C-alpha positions in Angstrom: 0.0 -0.1 0.0 2.6 2.4 0.9 4.7 1.5 -2.1 1.8 2.2 -4.5 1.1 5.6 -2.7 5.1 6.5 -3.1 4.8 5.5 -6.7 1.8 7.7 -7.3 3.2 10.6 -5.8 6.4 10.3 -7.8 4.4 10.3 -10.9 2.4 13.3 -10.0 5.7 15.3 -9.2 7.4 14.3 -12.6 4.1 15.4 -14.5 3.8 18.7 -12.7 7.4 19.5 -13.4 7.0 18.6 -17.2 4.0 20.8 -17.5 5.6 23.8 -15.9 8.6 23.2 -18.4 6.3 23.2 -21.4 4.5 26.4 -20.1 7.8 28.1 -19.8 9.0 26.9 -23.2 5.7 28.4 -24.7 6.1 31.7 -23.1 9.8 32.2 -24.4 9.5 33.4 -28.0 12.3 32.7 -30.5 13.9 36.4 -31.4 12.9 37.4 -34.9 15.8 38.4 -37.0 15.8 42.3 -37.8 16.4 43.5 -41.2 19.2 45.7 -41.5 18.7 48.7 -44.0 21.5 48.8 -46.8 22.6 52.7 -47.2 22.0 53.7 -50.9 24.9 55.5 -52.4 24.5 59.2 -52.7 24.6 60.4 -56.0 27.5 63.0 -57.0 25.8 66.0 -57.8 26.5 67.2 -61.5 28.5 70.4 -61.6 27.0 72.9 -64.0 29.4 73.3 -67.0 29.6 77.1 -66.6 31.0 76.5 -62.9 34.1 74.7 -64.0 37.1 75.4 -66.3 38.4 72.0 -67.8 42.1 71.4 -68.5 44.0 68.4 -69.9 47.0 67.2 -71.6 50.7 66.2 -70.9 52.6 67.4 -67.9 56.4 67.8 -68.1 58.8 67.9 -65.4 62.7 68.5 -65.8 62.5 67.7 -69.3 60.6 64.5 -69.2 56.8 63.7 -69.5 55.8 63.2 -66.1 53.0 61.2 -64.3 53.4 63.0 -61.0 49.8 64.2 -59.7 48.8 67.7 -61.1 47.1 70.1 -58.9 45.5 73.5 -59.6 45.3 76.1 -56.7 43.6 79.7 -56.6 45.5 81.3 -53.7 46.0 78.8 -51.3 43.0 76.6 -52.0 43.2 73.5 -54.1 40.5 73.8 -56.7 41.2 70.8 -58.8 39.0 67.9 -59.4 40.5 65.0 -61.7 38.2 63.6 -64.3 38.4 60.6 -66.5 40.2 61.1 -69.8 40.0 58.6 -72.7 43.4 58.7 -74.2 43.8 58.2 -78.0 47.5 58.5 -79.6 47.5 58.3 -83.2 50.2 57.8 -84.4 51.6 58.9 -80.9 53.4 59.5 -78.7 51.2 61.0 -75.8 52.4 59.1 -72.5 50.7 60.0 -69.4 48.1 62.7 -69.3 46.3 64.7 -66.7 42.9 65.8 -66.8 41.4 68.4 -64.3 38.4 70.5 -63.7 39.0 73.6 -61.8 35.8 74.5 -60.2 34.1 77.9 -59.2 33.8 79.6 -55.9 30.1 78.7 -55.9 31.2 75.2 -55.8 34.0 75.6 -53.3 34.7 78.6 -51.3 37.9 80.5 -52.4 38.0 79.0 -55.9 37.3 80.3 -59.3 35.7 83.6 -60.6 36.1 85.3 -64.0 39.7 86.1 -64.5 41.0 84.3 -61.2 44.6 83.2 -61.7 45.2 79.4 -61.6 48.7 78.2 -60.3 49.3 74.7 -61.7 51.8 72.2 -60.0 53.4 69.1 -61.2 54.0 67.1 -58.1 55.2 69.9 -55.8 56.7 72.0 -58.4 54.9 75.1 -59.9 54.4 75.2 -63.6 52.2 77.7 -65.6 49.5 80.2 -64.5 46.4 80.7 -66.5 43.1 82.7 -66.0 39.8 80.9 -64.8 37.1 81.1 -67.3 33.9 79.4 -66.6 32.8 76.9 -69.3 36.0 76.8 -71.0 38.0 73.6 -71.9 41.6 73.9 -72.8 44.2 71.5 -73.9 47.3 72.5 -72.2 50.8 71.2 -71.7 52.3 72.0 -68.3 56.0 72.5 -67.9 57.8 72.5 -64.5 61.4 72.8 -63.7 64.0 74.1 -65.8 63.6 75.2 -69.5 64.4 72.6 -72.4 64.0 72.7 -76.2 61.9 70.4 -78.5 62.9 69.9 -82.0 61.2 67.7 -84.7 61.2 66.7 -88.2 62.3 64.0 -90.6 65.5 62.1 -91.9 66.6 59.3 -94.2 68.9 56.4 -93.1 70.0 53.3 -94.8 68.9 50.9 -92.0 66.5 50.1 -89.2 66.6 52.1 -86.2 64.7 51.4 -82.8 61.3 52.8 -82.4 60.7 55.3 -79.6 57.3 56.5 -78.4 57.5 58.9 -75.5 60.8 58.1 -74.0 60.5 58.4 -70.1 63.9 57.4 -68.8 67.6 57.7 -70.1 67.5 54.2 -70.9 65.0 55.0 -73.7 67.1 57.8 -75.1 67.0 56.3 -78.6 69.3 56.4 -81.6 69.0 60.2 -82.5 71.0 62.2 -79.8 71.2 66.2 -79.6 74.8 67.5 -79.0 75.9 70.8 -77.8 79.4 71.1 -78.6 81.0 67.9 -77.7 78.3 67.1 -75.1 75.3 64.7 -75.5 72.4 67.1 -74.1 69.1 65.1 -74.5 67.2 62.2 -76.0 64.7 61.1 -78.7 61.3 61.5 -77.4 59.9 59.8 -80.5 61.4 58.0 -83.5 59.4 56.1 -85.7 59.8 54.8 -89.3 57.4 56.1 -92.1 55.8 53.2 -93.5 54.8 55.0 -96.8 58.3 55.2 -98.1 59.1 51.2 -98.9 62.7 51.6 -100.0 66.1 50.1 -98.5 66.8 53.6 -97.3 64.2 54.3 -94.8 62.4 57.6 -93.7 62.0 58.6 -90.0 60.1 60.9 -88.1 61.9 62.3 -84.9 61.3 64.4 -82.0 64.2 65.3 -79.6 64.3 67.0 -76.3 67.4 69.2 -75.7 68.2 70.0 -72.2 69.4 73.5 -71.1 72.4 74.0 -69.0 70.3 74.4 -66.0 69.1 70.8 -66.4 72.8 69.6 -67.5 76.0 71.7 -67.2 77.2 72.7 -70.6 74.2 72.1 -72.5 71.6 74.5 -74.3 71.1 78.2 -73.9 69.2 80.6 -76.1 71.0 80.6 -79.5 73.1 77.8 -79.0 73.8 75.4 -82.1 72.6 71.8 -81.8 74.3 69.1 -83.7 72.3 65.8 -84.3 74.0 62.4 -84.2 72.9 58.8 -85.0 74.2 56.3 -82.3 74.7 52.6 -82.5 73.5 50.4 -79.5 77.0 50.7 -78.1 76.8 54.5 -78.2 79.2 54.9 -81.0 78.5 57.6 -83.6 77.5 56.1 -86.9 76.4 59.5 -88.5 76.0 63.1 -88.2 73.3 65.6 -89.6 74.5 68.2 -92.1 72.1 70.7 -90.5 72.3 72.4 -87.0 69.4 73.3 -84.8 69.1 76.5 -82.7 68.3 76.1 -79.1 65.2 78.0 -77.9 63.2 77.1 -74.7 59.9 75.4 -75.6 57.0 76.7 -73.7 54.5 74.2 -74.5 52.1 76.4 -76.3 53.6 76.4 -79.6 54.6 73.6 -81.8 58.3 72.3 -81.5 60.9 73.6 -83.9 60.8 72.0 -87.2 64.2 70.9 -88.9 64.5 68.3 -91.8 67.9 66.5 -91.5 70.5 65.1 -93.9 72.4 62.3 -92.4 76.2 61.8 -93.4 77.8 58.5 -92.2 80.6 58.6 -89.8 81.5 60.9 -87.0 82.8 63.8 -89.2 81.9 67.2 -90.3 80.4 67.9 -93.7 83.4 70.1 -94.5 85.8 67.2 -94.1 83.9 64.8 -96.4 86.2 63.8 -99.2 89.6 65.1 -97.8 91.1 61.7 -97.6 91.5 58.9 -100.2 90.8 55.3 -99.1 93.5 53.0 -98.3 93.4 51.3 -101.6 94.4 54.4 -103.8 92.7 57.3 -105.0 89.1 56.4 -104.9 86.2 58.3 -103.8 85.7 57.8 -100.1 82.8 55.3 -99.0 81.4 58.0 -96.6 81.1 60.5 -99.4 79.3 58.1 -101.8 76.9 56.9 -99.2 76.4 60.5 -98.1 75.4 61.6 -101.6 73.3 58.5 -101.8 71.3 59.6 -98.7 71.2 63.3 -100.0 69.7 62.0 -103.0 67.0 59.9 -101.2 66.4 62.7 -98.7 65.5 64.9 -101.6 63.3 62.3 -103.1 61.6 61.6 -99.6 61.1 65.3 -99.0 59.5 65.7 -102.5 57.1 62.6 -101.9 56.3 64.0 -98.5 55.4 67.2 -99.7 53.3 65.6 -102.3 51.5 63.6 -99.6 50.7 66.6 -97.6 49.3 68.4 -100.7 47.1 65.3 -101.4 45.8 65.6 -98.0 
């Protein structure tokens, strides 16, 4: 009897405990995940065209095309905003380019107003200044650092020369090198063969940078004569141009100085050609023969070039 009563009490206690647990579980709710709002990107307001002055082009620093950042200040305020510039180089070269909007004072306090002076910087070096005009769009080469000259033109040569498109280091100086006196004073900024003249003697287009004496001691100054020499890969002179250029600082606004060259083989001056005989006797020196041949082909190339330009 007592055993039956004890079992009955135990069953009642267990049942009450289970019921209490079920009620507690029923009262405890599973937390519902809270939806997190994803912030929407804020649209960049479009600046009215008349509130910006737009600039783009090449930046030069110490006689080389530079990829240093370009900034534009009015007073002490940085007013430039870079924008995307699609670069098309045909036939080239162009190298790195800058693209900058200079905003008005209505967009940023202290910035542009009609006629305000913009001071450009290439890296931390000052370049040109220009007036702010709302709604303007200018292509402008920026030049920072000491002056240099830029010469370009055409010449002919009996052989293939390495192509250069926008040299950016001394290792890319190219085959055509400018000299002031006996000192190499620059590099080929571009050098490329003209495909339209398919003959053994090739026609080339060139552009050379000539350093000033401020960039390299003993180099260019206003009115200095520039000699042009072709060098082989070992740095030996293989030809000299009959013509000389004249050093003038390039301001980036005007075109480069044009000069068509006639190359004479050997490290010689044109006045000395033909003064000595070959070792085999009294024949005409090989240098003179090839030099005259180059003169003839250069004349032909120049004539064809003029006809080509007239046809355009």
